[in-house]
ZADO-1210 file (C-alpha; in nm, 4 decimals, padded with zeros to 6 digits):
<atoms>
<atom x="00.0002" y="00.0001" z="-00.0066" code="MET" pos="1"/>
<atom x="00.1167" y="00.3497" z="-00.0779" code="ILE" pos="2"/>
<atom x="-00.0166" y="00.6530" z="00.1042" code="THR" pos="3"/>
<atom x="-00.0205" y="00.9885" z="-00.0798" code="VAL" pos="4"/>
<atom x="00.1136" y="01.2462" z="00.1762" code="GLN" pos="5"/>
<atom x="00.1187" y="01.5226" z="-00.0898" code="GLN" pos="6"/>
<atom x="-00.0471" y="01.4848" z="-00.4273" code="PRO" pos="7"/>
<atom x="00.1662" y="01.7265" z="-00.6281" code="GLY" pos="8"/>
<atom x="00.0249" y="01.9819" z="-00.8638" code="LEU" pos="9"/>
<atom x="-00.1211" y="01.7398" z="-01.1107" code="LEU" pos="10"/>
<atom x="-00.0573" y="01.3669" z="-01.0518" code="THR" pos="11"/>
<atom x="-00.2699" y="01.1107" z="-01.2268" code="THR" pos="12"/>
<atom x="-00.2673" y="00.7427" z="-01.3044" code="VAL" pos="13"/>
<atom x="-00.1930" y="00.6711" z="-01.6662" code="GLN" pos="14"/>
<atom x="-00.1113" y="00.3701" z="-01.8891" code="ASP" pos="15"/>
<atom x="-00.0731" y="00.3681" z="-02.2630" code="LEU" pos="16"/>
<atom x="-00.4256" y="00.4876" z="-02.3332" code="GLY" pos="17"/>
<atom x="-00.7702" y="00.3923" z="-02.4227" code="ARG" pos="18"/>
<atom x="-00.7866" y="00.3163" z="-02.7999" code="PRO" pos="19"/>
<atom x="-01.1054" y="00.1985" z="-02.9850" code="GLY" pos="20"/>
<atom x="-01.3530" y="00.4418" z="-02.8526" code="TYR" pos="21"/>
<atom x="-01.2974" y="00.7634" z="-03.0474" code="GLN" pos="22"/>
<atom x="-01.6091" y="00.7115" z="-03.2494" code="GLN" pos="23"/>
<atom x="-01.7917" y="00.7633" z="-02.9263" code="TYR" pos="24"/>
<atom x="-01.5973" y="01.0739" z="-02.8449" code="GLY" pos="25"/>
<atom x="-01.3743" y="00.9022" z="-02.5786" code="VAL" pos="26"/>
<atom x="-01.0227" y="01.0232" z="-02.6200" code="VAL" pos="27"/>
<atom x="-00.7243" y="00.7888" z="-02.6320" code="VAL" pos="28"/>
<atom x="-00.5244" y="00.9734" z="-02.3707" code="GLY" pos="29"/>
<atom x="-00.2726" y="00.7757" z="-02.1680" code="GLY" pos="30"/>
<atom x="00.0750" y="00.8845" z="-02.0699" code="ALA" pos="31"/>
<atom x="00.1812" y="01.1969" z="-02.2649" code="LEU" pos="32"/>
<atom x="00.5175" y="01.0392" z="-02.3263" code="ASP" pos="33"/>
<atom x="00.4600" y="00.6822" z="-02.3963" code="ALA" pos="34"/>
<atom x="00.8308" y="00.6062" z="-02.4368" code="LEU" pos="35"/>
<atom x="00.9232" y="00.7338" z="-02.0933" code="ALA" pos="36"/>
<atom x="00.6301" y="00.5405" z="-01.9308" code="ALA" pos="37"/>
<atom x="00.7202" y="00.2191" z="-02.1211" code="ARG" pos="38"/>
<atom x="01.0904" y="00.2592" z="-02.0201" code="THR" pos="39"/>
<atom x="01.0076" y="00.3218" z="-01.6498" code="ALA" pos="40"/>
<atom x="00.7829" y="00.0052" z="-01.6540" code="ASN" pos="41"/>
<atom x="01.0613" y="-00.2066" z="-01.8126" code="LEU" pos="42"/>
<atom x="01.3069" y="-00.0797" z="-01.5467" code="LEU" pos="43"/>
<atom x="01.0923" y="-00.2314" z="-01.2653" code="VAL" pos="44"/>
<atom x="01.0000" y="-00.5540" z="-01.4523" code="GLY" pos="45"/>
<atom x="00.6397" y="-00.4540" z="-01.5354" code="ASN" pos="46"/>
<atom x="00.4487" y="-00.5089" z="-01.8577" code="GLU" pos="47"/>
<atom x="00.4924" y="-00.1815" z="-02.0693" code="GLU" pos="48"/>
<atom x="00.1250" y="-00.1024" z="-02.0409" code="ASN" pos="49"/>
<atom x="00.1197" y="-00.1203" z="-01.6573" code="ALA" pos="50"/>
<atom x="-00.0314" y="00.1885" z="-01.4955" code="ALA" pos="51"/>
<atom x="00.2211" y="00.4583" z="-01.3823" code="VAL" pos="52"/>
<atom x="00.1866" y="00.7942" z="-01.2090" code="LEU" pos="53"/>
<atom x="00.2324" y="01.0957" z="-01.4427" code="GLU" pos="54"/>
<atom x="00.3289" y="01.4205" z="-01.2617" code="MET" pos="55"/>
<atom x="00.3445" y="01.7711" z="-01.3798" code="ALA" pos="56"/>
<atom x="00.5782" y="02.0564" z="-01.2572" code="GLN" pos="57"/>
<atom x="00.5559" y="01.9536" z="-00.8851" code="THR" pos="58"/>
<atom x="00.5482" y="01.5917" z="-00.7987" code="GLY" pos="59"/>
<atom x="00.3878" y="01.3891" z="-00.5150" code="PRO" pos="60"/>
<atom x="00.5229" y="01.2614" z="-00.1812" code="ALA" pos="61"/>
<atom x="00.4442" y="00.8929" z="-00.1352" code="LEU" pos="62"/>
<atom x="00.4922" y="00.6729" z="00.1689" code="CYS" pos="63"/>
<atom x="00.5528" y="00.3086" z="00.0994" code="PHE" pos="64"/>
<atom x="00.4242" y="00.0304" z="00.3498" code="SER" pos="65"/>
<atom x="00.6462" y="-00.2321" z="00.2026" code="GLN" pos="66"/>
<atom x="00.9774" y="-00.2767" z="00.0100" code="SER" pos="67"/>
<atom x="00.9384" y="-00.2501" z="-00.3557" code="THR" pos="68"/>
<atom x="01.1258" y="-00.1325" z="-00.6774" code="LEU" pos="69"/>
<atom x="01.0496" y="00.2068" z="-00.8418" code="VAL" pos="70"/>
<atom x="01.1828" y="00.3867" z="-01.1489" code="ALA" pos="71"/>
<atom x="01.1115" y="00.7326" z="-01.2926" code="TRP" pos="72"/>
<atom x="01.1665" y="00.8816" z="-01.6221" code="CYS" pos="73"/>
<atom x="01.1088" y="01.2216" z="-01.7894" code="GLY" pos="74"/>
<atom x="01.1869" y="01.5749" z="-01.6744" code="ALA" pos="75"/>
<atom x="01.4627" y="01.6617" z="-01.4281" code="ASP" pos="76"/>
<atom x="01.2783" y="01.6662" z="-01.0960" code="PHE" pos="77"/>
<atom x="01.4191" y="01.7154" z="-00.7515" code="ASP" pos="78"/>
<atom x="01.3411" y="01.3620" z="-00.6302" code="ALA" pos="79"/>
<atom x="01.4514" y="01.2278" z="-00.2801" code="GLN" pos="80"/>
<atom x="01.3881" y="00.9209" z="-00.0656" code="ILE" pos="81"/>
<atom x="01.4021" y="01.0187" z="00.2981" code="ASN" pos="82"/>
<atom x="01.5992" y="01.3299" z="00.2006" code="GLY" pos="83"/>
<atom x="01.8595" y="01.1489" z="-00.0095" code="GLU" pos="84"/>
<atom x="01.8648" y="01.1862" z="-00.3891" code="PRO" pos="85"/>
<atom x="01.6613" y="00.9332" z="-00.5913" code="CYS" pos="86"/>
<atom x="01.8258" y="00.8908" z="-00.9399" code="PRO" pos="87"/>
<atom x="01.6047" y="00.8666" z="-01.2473" code="ARG" pos="88"/>
<atom x="01.6086" y="00.6209" z="-01.5418" code="ASP" pos="89"/>
<atom x="01.7093" y="00.3174" z="-01.3306" code="ARG" pos="90"/>
<atom x="01.5549" y="00.0690" z="-01.0793" code="PRO" pos="91"/>
<atom x="01.5521" y="00.2142" z="-00.7210" code="VAL" pos="92"/>
<atom x="01.4814" y="00.0246" z="-00.4016" code="ARG" pos="93"/>
<atom x="01.2430" y="00.1676" z="-00.1512" code="VAL" pos="94"/>
<atom x="01.1875" y="00.0103" z="00.1881" code="ALA" pos="95"/>
<atom x="00.8919" y="-00.0092" z="00.4171" code="ALA" pos="96"/>
<atom x="00.8273" y="00.3378" z="00.5663" code="GLY" pos="97"/>
<atom x="01.0332" y="00.5186" z="00.3128" code="ASP" pos="98"/>
<atom x="00.8954" y="00.8504" z="00.1669" code="VAL" pos="99"/>
<atom x="00.9611" y="00.9144" z="-00.1939" code="LEU" pos="100"/>
<atom x="00.9232" y="01.2923" z="-00.2542" code="ARG" pos="101"/>
<atom x="00.9237" y="01.4778" z="-00.5844" code="PHE" pos="102"/>
<atom x="00.9758" y="01.8550" z="-00.5697" code="GLY" pos="103"/>
<atom x="00.9852" y="02.0952" z="-00.8545" code="LEU" pos="104"/>
<atom x="01.0885" y="02.0060" z="-01.2076" code="ALA" pos="105"/>
<atom x="01.4220" y="02.1826" z="-01.2573" code="ARG" pos="106"/>
<atom x="01.4169" y="02.1211" z="-01.6440" code="ARG" pos="107"/>
<atom x="01.1148" y="02.0068" z="-01.8528" code="GLY" pos="108"/>
<atom x="00.7624" y="01.9656" z="-01.7126" code="LEU" pos="109"/>
<atom x="00.6550" y="01.6106" z="-01.6632" code="ARG" pos="110"/>
<atom x="00.7814" y="01.2722" z="-01.5373" code="ALA" pos="111"/>
<atom x="00.6518" y="00.9205" z="-01.5129" code="TRP" pos="112"/>
<atom x="00.6892" y="00.6958" z="-01.2027" code="LEU" pos="113"/>
<atom x="00.6654" y="00.3180" z="-01.2355" code="ALA" pos="114"/>
<atom x="00.6267" y="00.0920" z="-00.9275" code="ILE" pos="115"/>
<atom x="00.6745" y="-00.2813" z="-00.9414" code="ALA" pos="116"/>
<atom x="00.3460" y="-00.4572" z="-01.0140" code="GLY" pos="117"/>
<atom x="00.1837" y="-00.1397" z="-01.1595" code="GLY" pos="118"/>
<atom x="-00.0752" y="00.0877" z="-01.0009" code="ILE" pos="119"/>
<atom x="-00.3797" y="-00.1269" z="-00.9411" code="ASP" pos="120"/>
<atom x="-00.6962" y="00.0608" z="-01.0279" code="VAL" pos="121"/>
<atom x="-00.9930" y="-00.0758" z="-01.2061" code="PRO" pos="122"/>
<atom x="-01.0026" y="-00.1114" z="-01.5860" code="LEU" pos="123"/>
<atom x="-01.2369" y="00.1233" z="-01.7632" code="VAL" pos="124"/>
<atom x="-01.2895" y="00.0505" z="-02.1333" code="MET" pos="125"/>
<atom x="-00.9754" y="-00.1545" z="-02.1242" code="GLY" pos="126"/>
<atom x="-00.7529" y="00.1072" z="-01.9670" code="SER" pos="127"/>
<atom x="-00.6416" y="00.2408" z="-01.6334" code="ARG" pos="128"/>
<atom x="-00.5665" y="00.5911" z="-01.7602" code="SER" pos="129"/>
<atom x="-00.7281" y="00.8942" z="-01.5998" code="THR" pos="130"/>
<atom x="-00.9566" y="01.0940" z="-01.8241" code="TYR" pos="131"/>
<atom x="-01.0350" y="01.3890" z="-01.6018" code="ARG" pos="132"/>
<atom x="-01.2774" y="01.5712" z="-01.8315" code="ARG" pos="133"/>
<atom x="-01.5073" y="01.2692" z="-01.8310" code="ALA" pos="134"/>
<atom x="-01.4322" y="01.1431" z="-01.4696" code="GLY" pos="135"/>
<atom x="-01.3160" y="00.8055" z="-01.6126" code="LEU" pos="136"/>
<atom x="-01.0385" y="00.5699" z="-01.5051" code="GLY" pos="137"/>
<atom x="-00.7496" y="00.6140" z="-01.2699" code="GLY" pos="138"/>
<atom x="-00.8467" y="00.6862" z="-00.9243" code="LEU" pos="139"/>
<atom x="-01.2203" y="00.7799" z="-00.9435" code="ALA" pos="140"/>
<atom x="-01.1441" y="00.9741" z="-01.2702" code="GLY" pos="141"/>
<atom x="-00.9454" y="01.2459" z="-01.0930" code="ARG" pos="142"/>
<atom x="-00.5981" y="01.3592" z="-00.9942" code="ALA" pos="143"/>
<atom x="-00.4390" y="01.2320" z="-00.6718" code="LEU" pos="144"/>
<atom x="-00.5419" y="01.3927" z="-00.3470" code="GLN" pos="145"/>
<atom x="-00.3762" y="01.4030" z="-00.0019" code="GLY" pos="146"/>
<atom x="-00.4383" y="01.0775" z="00.2071" code="THR" pos="147"/>
<atom x="-00.5157" y="00.8752" z="-00.1025" code="ASP" pos="148"/>
<atom x="-00.4221" y="00.5125" z="-00.0804" code="GLN" pos="149"/>
<atom x="-00.2756" y="00.3348" z="-00.3789" code="LEU" pos="150"/>
<atom x="-00.2446" y="-00.0375" z="-00.4339" code="SER" pos="151"/>
<atom x="-00.0065" y="-00.2231" z="-00.6664" code="CYS" pos="152"/>
<atom x="-00.0298" y="-00.5564" z="-00.8437" code="GLY" pos="153"/>
<atom x="00.2132" y="-00.8434" z="-00.7873" code="ASP" pos="154"/>
<atom x="00.5770" y="-00.7760" z="-00.8666" code="ALA" pos="155"/>
<atom x="00.7445" y="-00.9910" z="-01.1372" code="SER" pos="156"/>
<atom x="01.0169" y="-01.2450" z="-01.0438" code="GLU" pos="157"/>
<atom x="01.2728" y="-01.0236" z="-01.2214" code="TRP" pos="158"/>
<atom x="01.1728" y="-00.7299" z="-01.0106" code="SER" pos="159"/>
<atom x="01.1927" y="-00.9339" z="-00.6897" code="GLN" pos="160"/>
<atom x="01.5441" y="-01.0536" z="-00.7879" code="GLN" pos="161"/>
<atom x="01.6669" y="-00.7033" z="-00.8556" code="ILE" pos="162"/>
<atom x="01.5239" y="-00.5837" z="-00.5312" code="LEU" pos="163"/>
<atom x="01.7030" y="-00.8640" z="-00.3493" code="GLU" pos="164"/>
<atom x="02.0265" y="-00.7929" z="-00.5135" code="LYS" pos="165"/>
<atom x="02.0142" y="-00.4306" z="-00.4315" code="LEU" pos="166"/>
<atom x="01.9343" y="-00.5075" z="-00.0686" code="LEU" pos="167"/>
<atom x="02.2170" y="-00.7699" z="-00.0600" code="ALA" pos="168"/>
<atom x="02.4723" y="-00.5235" z="-00.1905" code="ASN" pos="169"/>
<atom x="02.3483" y="-00.2381" z="00.0211" code="GLY" pos="170"/>
<atom x="02.2592" y="-00.0271" z="-00.2839" code="GLN" pos="171"/>
<atom x="01.9703" y="00.2090" z="-00.3231" code="ARG" pos="172"/>
<atom x="01.9794" y="00.1965" z="-00.7037" code="ALA" pos="173"/>
<atom x="02.1593" y="00.0195" z="-00.9826" code="THR" pos="174"/>
<atom x="02.4618" y="00.1816" z="-01.1359" code="ALA" pos="175"/>
<atom x="02.3345" y="00.1185" z="-01.4875" code="TRP" pos="176"/>
<atom x="02.0501" y="00.3210" z="-01.6344" code="SER" pos="177"/>
<atom x="01.8396" y="00.3506" z="-01.9457" code="VAL" pos="178"/>
<atom x="01.7561" y="00.6921" z="-02.0688" code="ARG" pos="179"/>
<atom x="01.4527" y="00.7170" z="-02.3013" code="PRO" pos="180"/>
<atom x="01.6185" y="01.0236" z="-02.4794" code="ASP" pos="181"/>
<atom x="01.8963" y="00.7824" z="-02.6084" code="THR" pos="182"/>
<atom x="01.6615" y="00.5309" z="-02.7690" code="ILE" pos="183"/>
<atom x="01.6157" y="00.5471" z="-03.1402" code="GLY" pos="184"/>
<atom x="01.7521" y="00.8493" z="-03.3371" code="ARG" pos="185"/>
<atom x="01.6673" y="01.1555" z="-03.1270" code="PRO" pos="186"/>
<atom x="01.6287" y="01.4934" z="-03.3044" code="ALA" pos="187"/>
<atom x="01.8677" y="01.7766" z="-03.2388" code="ARG" pos="188"/>
<atom x="01.7941" y="01.9782" z="-02.9307" code="VAL" pos="189"/>
<atom x="01.5154" y="02.2253" z="-02.9916" code="GLY" pos="190"/>
<atom x="01.3981" y="02.0560" z="-03.3113" code="VAL" pos="191"/>
<atom x="01.1005" y="01.8318" z="-03.3939" code="VAL" pos="192"/>
<atom x="01.0512" y="01.6513" z="-03.7176" code="ARG" pos="193"/>
<atom x="00.7260" y="01.6889" z="-03.9085" code="ALA" pos="194"/>
<atom x="00.5511" y="01.5995" z="-04.2214" code="MET" pos="195"/>
<atom x="00.3237" y="01.7941" z="-04.4454" code="ARG" pos="196"/>
<atom x="-00.0471" y="01.7608" z="-04.3555" code="GLY" pos="197"/>
<atom x="-00.3554" y="01.7067" z="-04.5649" code="PRO" pos="198"/>
<atom x="-00.4211" y="02.0764" z="-04.6024" code="GLU" pos="199"/>
<atom x="-00.0745" y="02.1786" z="-04.6674" code="TRP" pos="200"/>
<atom x="-00.1580" y="02.3140" z="-05.0183" code="GLU" pos="201"/>
<atom x="-00.4291" y="02.5416" z="-04.8701" code="TRP" pos="202"/>
<atom x="-00.1634" y="02.7719" z="-04.7249" code="PHE" pos="203"/>
<atom x="00.0394" y="03.0503" z="-04.9000" code="THR" pos="204"/>
<atom x="00.4029" y="02.9739" z="-04.9936" code="GLU" pos="205"/>
<atom x="00.5343" y="03.2195" z="-04.7340" code="PRO" pos="206"/>
<atom x="00.3382" y="03.0440" z="-04.4646" code="ALA" pos="207"/>
<atom x="00.4635" y="02.7014" z="-04.5733" code="GLN" pos="208"/>
<atom x="00.8173" y="02.8383" z="-04.5622" code="GLN" pos="209"/>
<atom x="00.7634" y="03.0123" z="-04.2239" code="ALA" pos="210"/>
<atom x="00.6351" y="02.6850" z="-04.0673" code="PHE" pos="211"/>
<atom x="00.9783" y="02.5136" z="-04.1150" code="PHE" pos="212"/>
<atom x="01.1988" y="02.8200" z="-04.0983" code="GLN" pos="213"/>
<atom x="01.0584" y="03.0147" z="-03.7925" code="ALA" pos="214"/>
<atom x="01.1235" y="02.9628" z="-03.4218" code="THR" pos="215"/>
<atom x="00.8100" y="02.8846" z="-03.2344" code="TRP" pos="216"/>
<atom x="00.7452" y="02.9616" z="-02.8770" code="VAL" pos="217"/>
<atom x="00.5208" y="02.7707" z="-02.6360" code="ALA" pos="218"/>
<atom x="00.2303" y="02.9726" z="-02.4817" code="THR" pos="219"/>
<atom x="00.0351" y="02.9341" z="-02.1660" code="LYS" pos="220"/>
<atom x="-00.2377" y="02.7636" z="-02.3748" code="GLU" pos="221"/>
<atom x="-00.1185" y="02.4192" z="-02.3175" code="ALA" pos="222"/>
<atom x="-00.2588" y="02.1036" z="-02.1431" code="ASP" pos="223"/>
<atom x="-00.2983" y="01.7364" z="-02.2153" code="ARG" pos="224"/>
<atom x="-00.5014" y="01.8077" z="-02.5292" code="MET" pos="225"/>
<atom x="-00.2428" y="02.0194" z="-02.7053" code="GLY" pos="226"/>
<atom x="00.0082" y="02.3083" z="-02.7073" code="VAL" pos="227"/>
<atom x="-00.0542" y="02.6409" z="-02.8847" code="ARG" pos="228"/>
<atom x="00.2576" y="02.7963" z="-03.0323" code="LEU" pos="229"/>
<atom x="00.3331" y="03.1604" z="-03.1022" code="LYS" pos="230"/>
<atom x="00.5152" y="03.2860" z="-03.4094" code="GLY" pos="231"/>
<atom x="00.4502" y="03.4299" z="-03.7555" code="PRO" pos="232"/>
<atom x="00.0832" y="03.4216" z="-03.8652" code="GLY" pos="233"/>
<atom x="00.0259" y="03.1410" z="-04.1147" code="LEU" pos="234"/>
<atom x="-00.2379" y="03.2455" z="-04.3742" code="ALA" pos="235"/>
<atom x="-00.4464" y="03.0495" z="-04.6054" code="LEU" pos="236"/>
<atom x="-00.4087" y="03.1148" z="-04.9839" code="ALA" pos="237"/>
<atom x="-00.7805" y="03.1974" z="-04.9998" code="GLN" pos="238"/>
<atom x="-01.0597" y="03.1796" z="-04.7367" code="PRO" pos="239"/>
<atom x="-01.1764" y="02.8245" z="-04.7027" code="ARG" pos="240"/>
<atom x="-01.3851" y="02.6108" z="-04.4697" code="GLU" pos="241"/>
<atom x="-01.3533" y="02.2434" z="-04.4080" code="MET" pos="242"/>
<atom x="-01.5764" y="01.9726" z="-04.2700" code="ILE" pos="243"/>
<atom x="-01.4613" y="01.8332" z="-03.9346" code="SER" pos="244"/>
<atom x="-01.2283" y="01.5546" z="-03.9947" code="SER" pos="245"/>
<atom x="-01.0469" y="01.2892" z="-03.7812" code="ALA" pos="246"/>
<atom x="-00.7322" y="01.4038" z="-03.6031" code="VAL" pos="247"/>
<atom x="-00.4381" y="01.2198" z="-03.4558" code="ASN" pos="248"/>
<atom x="-00.1925" y="01.3009" z="-03.1816" code="ALA" pos="249"/>
<atom x="00.0799" y="01.5086" z="-03.3460" code="GLY" pos="250"/>
<atom x="-00.1475" y="01.6859" z="-03.6039" code="VAL" pos="251"/>
<atom x="-00.0761" y="02.0578" z="-03.6382" code="VAL" pos="252"/>
<atom x="-00.3869" y="02.2587" z="-03.6733" code="GLN" pos="253"/>
<atom x="-00.3985" y="02.6158" z="-03.7805" code="ILE" pos="254"/>
<atom x="-00.7010" y="02.8165" z="-03.6410" code="PRO" pos="255"/>
<atom x="-00.8120" y="03.1480" z="-03.7999" code="PRO" pos="256"/>
<atom x="-00.5500" y="03.3452" z="-03.5923" code="ALA" pos="257"/>
<atom x="-00.2779" y="03.1557" z="-03.7834" code="GLY" pos="258"/>
<atom x="-00.0936" y="03.0233" z="-03.4685" code="GLN" pos="259"/>
<atom x="-00.0289" y="02.6455" z="-03.4690" code="PRO" pos="260"/>
<atom x="-00.1793" y="02.4051" z="-03.2221" code="ILE" pos="261"/>
<atom x="-00.0063" y="02.0717" z="-03.1797" code="VAL" pos="262"/>
<atom x="-00.2361" y="01.7988" z="-03.0651" code="LEU" pos="263"/>
<atom x="-00.1393" y="01.5682" z="-02.7845" code="LEU" pos="264"/>
<atom x="-00.2761" y="01.2259" z="-02.6804" code="PRO" pos="265"/>
<atom x="-00.5868" y="01.3719" z="-02.4945" code="SER" pos="266"/>
<atom x="-00.6893" y="01.5639" z="-02.8055" code="ARG" pos="267"/>
<atom x="-01.0451" y="01.5573" z="-02.9409" code="GLN" pos="268"/>
<atom x="-01.1301" y="01.2855" z="-03.1933" code="SER" pos="269"/>
<atom x="-01.2276" y="01.5290" z="-03.4707" code="VAL" pos="270"/>
<atom x="-01.1283" y="01.8891" z="-03.5600" code="GLY" pos="271"/>
<atom x="-01.2376" y="02.1587" z="-03.8038" code="GLY" pos="272"/>
<atom x="-00.9133" y="02.3507" z="-03.8446" code="TYR" pos="273"/>
<atom x="-00.6885" y="02.2904" z="-04.1448" code="PRO" pos="274"/>
<atom x="-00.4073" y="02.0339" z="-04.0737" code="ARG" pos="275"/>
<atom x="-00.0947" y="02.1980" z="-04.2041" code="LEU" pos="276"/>
<atom x="00.1427" y="01.9291" z="-04.0709" code="ALA" pos="277"/>
<atom x="00.1899" y="01.6293" z="-03.8453" code="ALA" pos="278"/>
<atom x="00.4696" y="01.5831" z="-03.5974" code="VAL" pos="279"/>
<atom x="00.6695" y="01.2605" z="-03.6318" code="ALA" pos="280"/>
<atom x="00.5424" y="01.0109" z="-03.3616" code="ALA" pos="281"/>
<atom x="00.8877" y="00.9710" z="-03.2042" code="VAL" pos="282"/>
<atom x="00.9131" y="01.3513" z="-03.1538" code="ASP" pos="283"/>
<atom x="00.5774" y="01.4246" z="-03.0115" code="LEU" pos="284"/>
<atom x="00.7022" y="01.3579" z="-02.6639" code="ARG" pos="285"/>
<atom x="00.9033" y="01.6815" z="-02.6724" code="HIS" pos="286"/>
<atom x="00.5823" y="01.8906" z="-02.6648" code="PHE" pos="287"/>
<atom x="00.4952" y="01.7427" z="-02.3264" code="THR" pos="288"/>
<atom x="00.7996" y="01.9027" z="-02.1659" code="GLN" pos="289"/>
<atom x="00.7686" y="02.2537" z="-02.3057" code="LEU" pos="290"/>
<atom x="00.7240" y="02.5341" z="-02.0495" code="ARG" pos="291"/>
<atom x="00.5880" y="02.8796" z="-02.1126" code="LEU" pos="292"/>
<atom x="00.8291" y="03.0669" z="-02.3351" code="GLY" pos="293"/>
<atom x="01.0341" y="02.7545" z="-02.4547" code="ASP" pos="294"/>
<atom x="01.1158" y="02.7570" z="-02.8168" code="SER" pos="295"/>
<atom x="01.1194" y="02.4905" z="-03.0892" code="ILE" pos="296"/>
<atom x="01.1667" y="02.4515" z="-03.4577" code="ARG" pos="297"/>
<atom x="01.0163" y="02.2196" z="-03.7098" code="PHE" pos="298"/>
<atom x="01.2246" y="02.0186" z="-03.9539" code="GLU" pos="299"/>
<atom x="01.0600" y="01.8561" z="-04.2477" code="GLU" pos="300"/>
<atom x="01.0700" y="01.4819" z="-04.2882" code="ILE" pos="301"/>
<atom x="00.8827" y="01.2412" z="-04.5233" code="SER" pos="302"/>
<atom x="00.6272" y="00.9929" z="-04.4215" code="VAL" pos="303"/>
<atom x="00.8804" y="00.7076" z="-04.4950" code="VAL" pos="304"/>
<atom x="01.1466" y="00.8824" z="-04.2975" code="GLY" pos="305"/>
<atom x="00.9023" y="00.9083" z="-03.9933" code="ALA" pos="306"/>
<atom x="00.8196" y="00.5449" z="-04.0212" code="GLN" pos="307"/>
<atom x="01.1848" y="00.4598" z="-04.0285" code="ASP" pos="308"/>
<atom x="01.2244" y="00.6553" z="-03.6995" code="LEU" pos="309"/>
<atom x="00.9601" y="00.4477" z="-03.5391" code="ILE" pos="310"/>
<atom x="01.1162" y="00.1214" z="-03.6554" code="LEU" pos="311"/>
<atom x="01.4522" y="00.2294" z="-03.5262" code="THR" pos="312"/>
<atom x="01.3055" y="00.3259" z="-03.1848" code="GLN" pos="313"/>
<atom x="01.1331" y="-00.0138" z="-03.1702" code="ALA" pos="314"/>
<atom x="01.4551" y="-00.2005" z="-03.2357" code="ARG" pos="315"/>
<atom x="01.6375" y="-00.0057" z="-02.9767" code="ASP" pos="316"/>
<atom x="01.3655" y="-00.0751" z="-02.7250" code="LEU" pos="317"/>
<atom x="01.3931" y="-00.4464" z="-02.8021" code="THR" pos="318"/>
<atom x="01.7598" y="-00.4277" z="-02.7199" code="ARG" pos="319"/>
<atom x="01.6774" y="-00.2629" z="-02.3891" code="VAL" pos="320"/>
<atom x="01.4280" y="-00.5535" z="-02.3068" code="ARG" pos="321"/>
<atom x="01.6903" y="-00.8179" z="-02.3972" code="LEU" pos="322"/>
<atom x="01.9597" y="-00.6420" z="-02.2033" code="GLY" pos="323"/>
<atom x="01.7401" y="-00.6155" z="-01.8894" code="LEU" pos="324"/>
<atom x="01.6302" y="-00.9821" z="-01.9244" code="SER" pos="325"/>
<atom x="01.9994" y="-01.0972" z="-01.9173" code="ARG" pos="326"/>
<atom x="02.0941" y="-00.8961" z="-01.6058" code="LEU" pos="327"/>
<atom x="02.0278" y="-01.1820" z="-01.3755" code="LEU" pos="328"/>
<atom x="02.1443" y="-01.4588" z="-01.6119" code="ALA" pos="329"/>
</atoms>
């Protein structure tokens, strides 16, 4: 059992989402950075879709009633166990009575905490993810609150053996780590790769050039649904209206004001703004870490190139799984 001593600014239970219900208006949602959540789960011996805690800006304080293994990935938070640093991107041992406390994010905005066995909350439409707007999933469809109690499933044999090894060696954490940022072929710092969207040709040539040449700044209009960017106005070649169409995470919509909105996993299922571009799936995670005033640039990539990035990331993640499976061999 885990007692929530402090909930943090916005801490929710998330897994990899709730696909298959968009035709009913139910968002996919899930962890905003699926790779970070998957990696954290692998580091504690969980299935990749196990429920984790997603925290934003200020994290929670959690008291553990029994020894277990934890791992967290994502932004650079001030994380401590009983006042001692708790390193990220690796398995960490917590003992009964320990308090794991996340302070402010020093860089970035969000992180994901996996606990051996996964957070045990009821499945709703096949997922444990919290969808706050509809009050679905997670812990009563809401963010964590003080004095909440969290249960976890059964830890895997691998997790138990790593825990025993750390305890026998008197270690808090493993010396080795796996950073999600090194998996696949990461883009250059401050750059995300994007493809032309279905309505690309609707925009003027200067707007098309500006999209890939300008520096875009994150605004305060940002949440789990999307991030609005500020930069040069992107104009249509002529006034046009479109019928609402399906949208995916990563789609870049251009509303009448001409400022891009990059859609995230909790976006709506349809949209009526022109889709100028689409962010490569492997780079969408960078928008979940943008703070007010952070800047970013788009770099054009082909659909084939974006698919190749996904395959490369998948191959590297497979290598991580194999490496972790052999640690106790």
